[in-house]
C-alpha positions in Angstrom: -17.6 6.2 0.1 -13.8 6.4 0.6 -11.3 4.3 -1.3 -7.7 3.6 -0.2 -5.0 1.8 -2.1 -3.1 -0.4 0.4 0.4 -1.4 -0.7 1.9 -4.4 1.3 5.6 -4.9 1.4 7.9 -7.4 3.2 10.7 -6.1 5.3 14.2 -7.4 6.1 12.8 -8.9 9.3 10.3 -10.9 7.3 7.3 -8.7 8.5 4.6 -6.9 6.6 4.6 -3.2 6.3 1.8 -1.4 4.6 1.6 2.0 2.8 -1.9 3.5 2.2 -2.7 6.0 -0.4 -6.1 7.8 -0.4 -8.2 8.4 -3.5 -6.7 6.0 -6.0 -7.7 6.0 -9.6 -10.7 3.9 -10.5 -8.8 1.9 -13.1 -5.5 0.6 -11.7 -3.2 -1.4 -13.9 -1.5 -4.2 -11.9 1.7 -3.7 -13.9 1.8 0.0 -13.0 1.2 -0.7 -9.3 3.9 -3.3 -9.3 6.4 -1.0 -11.1 5.6 1.8 -8.5 6.1 -0.6 -5.7 9.5 -1.7 -7.1 10.5 1.9 -7.4 9.7 2.5 -3.7 11.8 -0.5 -2.7 14.7 0.5 -5.0 14.7 4.1 -3.7 15.2 2.7 -0.2 13.4 5.7 1.4 11.2 3.8 3.9 12.7 2.2 6.9 10.5 0.3 9.4 11.1 -1.2 12.9 11.8 -4.5 11.2 14.2 -3.1 8.6 14.1 -1.8 5.0 11.5 -2.8 2.4 12.8 -5.8 0.4 9.8 -7.3 -1.5 6.2 -7.0 -2.6 3.6 -8.9 -0.7 0.5 -7.5 -2.5 -1.8 -4.6 -3.1 -5.5 -4.0 -2.7 -8.2 -1.3 -2.8 -10.2 -0.9 0.3 -13.6 0.6 -0.1 -15.3 2.1 3.1 -18.9 3.2 3.3 -19.7 5.2 6.5 -23.3 5.9 7.6 -24.0 8.4 10.3 -26.5 7.1 12.8 -26.4 10.1 15.2 -24.9 13.5 14.6 
């Protein structure tokens, strides 16, 4: 089982840009995630094809379970 924290931002071009982080903590505090996303936006270190990150769209934890059928 693999978990990934997906952070979704809006860009200057009104598009969605996602940042994925592997192995998030089991107990994530929404206030901490929001603060971290705001710091990423304020630092202005990520530029996308549709411009800089300008807002928070959402965040989610994706849980994948992979089963090998044939090795």
